[in-house]
N, C-alpha and C positions, 0 to 999 in steps of 0.2 A: 462903649466897651468897658471903660474904667469902673463903672458901677458894679460890674460882675467880679472884679478882682478883689478878693478878700484876703487880707494878710494879718498876721499877729500884730503888726505895727499900725494898721489903719482901723482896727476893729474894736468895738465895745459890745459886750454881751448884755442885752437888756431882757430881764425876766419880768413879765407883767402879770401881776395879780394871781399867782398860784397859791391861793389861800384855802384854808381848811374848809369852810362852808361852801365855797364856790367849787372846789375840787371834788367835794363829795357828790355833786350833781353831775359830774362828767363821766361819760361812758369810757372815754379814752384817757382817764386819769393816769393809769399805770404806764402806758406807753409814753405819754407826755412827760411824766416824772422821770422815767428812766432816761429819755433823750435829753432832758434838761440837765440831769446829773452828768451825762457824758459831756455836754457843752461846758458845764461849770468846771469839771475836772480838767478839761483841755485848756480852758481859759486860765485857770490857776497855774498850770504847768508852763504856759507860754506867756504869762504876765499880761494877759488881755484883761482890761478892766471889766468889772461886773457891776451892773446897777440893777436893783430889785425895787419894784413898786408894790404897794398894797392899796387896793381900793377900799375905802371906808372899813378899816380893820375892826372897828368897834362892832360892826354888824357881820362882816364876812370872816372875821378871825385873822390870825397871823398867817404868814407864809407857812406852807406845810412843813412838817418836821424834817423830812429827808432833804428837802432843798435848803432849808435854813441851816441844817448841820453841815452841809457840803460847802457852804459859802465861806470864803476866807474871813469875811467880816459881815455880820448881820446888821445892816443899817438901812432898812427899807425907807423909801420915800413914800410917805402917806399922801393920799389924794382922795378927792371926791369927784373930780372931773374924769370923764371916760378917757379923754385924750391926755396922756401923761404930760405932754408939752404945755398944757395949761396949768399944771400943778405947780405949787410953790417951790421954786428953786430947781425944778427938773432941768430946764434948758440950760441954766447956769452950770449945773453939775455936768451935763453932757458936754457942753462947750469947754469946760475946764480940763477935760480929758484929751482934748486936741486930736480927736480921731474923726474920720469922715464916713465910716461905714458902721452901721448898727446891725447886729445879729439879734433878731427879734423872736422871742418865744413867749408863750403864756396863754392866758385865758381871758376872755372869750374872743374867738377869732373875728366875729362880726360886730363886736362892741369895742372894748378897750384896745385890743390888738389892732383892729382896723383904724380906729380914730388916732391912735398913737402913731401908726405907720404913716398915715396921711399928714399928721402934724410934723413928723420928722422930715418927710420929703418936702413939705412946705419950707422947712428950715435948711433945705439943700443937703440933707444927709442921704447917702445911699443906704437903702434898707433891704436886708436879707431876711425874709420871713421863713423861719424853719418850719415847714409844713407839718412835719411829724413831731414837732415840739410845741404845737399850737392846737387848741381844740375849742369846741363849743358844746353846749348840752345836746343840740340837735345837729345831725349831719348836714342838713340843708343850710343851716345857718353858718356852719364851718365853711362849706363850699362857697356860699355867697361871699363871706368875708374874704376868703382866699382869692376868689375871682376879682373882686373889687380892688384888692391890693395889687394884684398882677396888672389889671387894667390901668391902675394909677401909675404904674412904673416900678413897683417893688420887684425885687428878685425873689422868686419863690424857690426855695432850696430844701435840702434835707439834712438831717443831723450828720450823717457820714460825709456828705459833700463838704459841709462846713469844717468838720474835723480835719479832713485831709487837705483842704485849702489852707487852713491855719498851720498844719504841720509842714507842708511844702515838700517833704522828702521822706523816704523810707530809711530804715537803718539807725535812726537816732533812738536814744533812750525814751524820749517822749512818744515816738512812733510805736515802739514796742509796748509801752504801757497802754496807750490808747487801743491798739489792736487787741490786747488782752481784755480790755474792758468791753469792747463791742462784740466779741465772739459769743 
């Protein structure tokens, strides 16, 4: 049951490979970008750490502008491995945050997101895959990746579910700001 409990004190937001050339090929780019921006803004308000990765940025370009501009600090972890956990310093960075739950968003569901999800679970993290903040070029690949992550034990969730789990209650200034954003 504990793997389903997401709080501002136990979570890290991980944005995987939302890069210019990769995003350009995604039919769901707009939806994923908007939902990632909701996640980023909520994380900033509630002091949830944010980690961003870039897969081979020399070829795929940097993180897309909207996401880059929303980040409190733009310090992407560059990688060439599909599984972020195999990247230089990634696991050290995640461990240094002393959190147990990873909120996972990014591109592509059946490649880097899937392999990173499995790698994080192998390291005993609870992973919450934000289904509407993840995509692949092809719908079948997205569905395959999502099913594999669920079958492996990841929590498949949605942006609003994550936002309200982190917020925990109505009536706060943060709640009012987030409700304004998602309307």
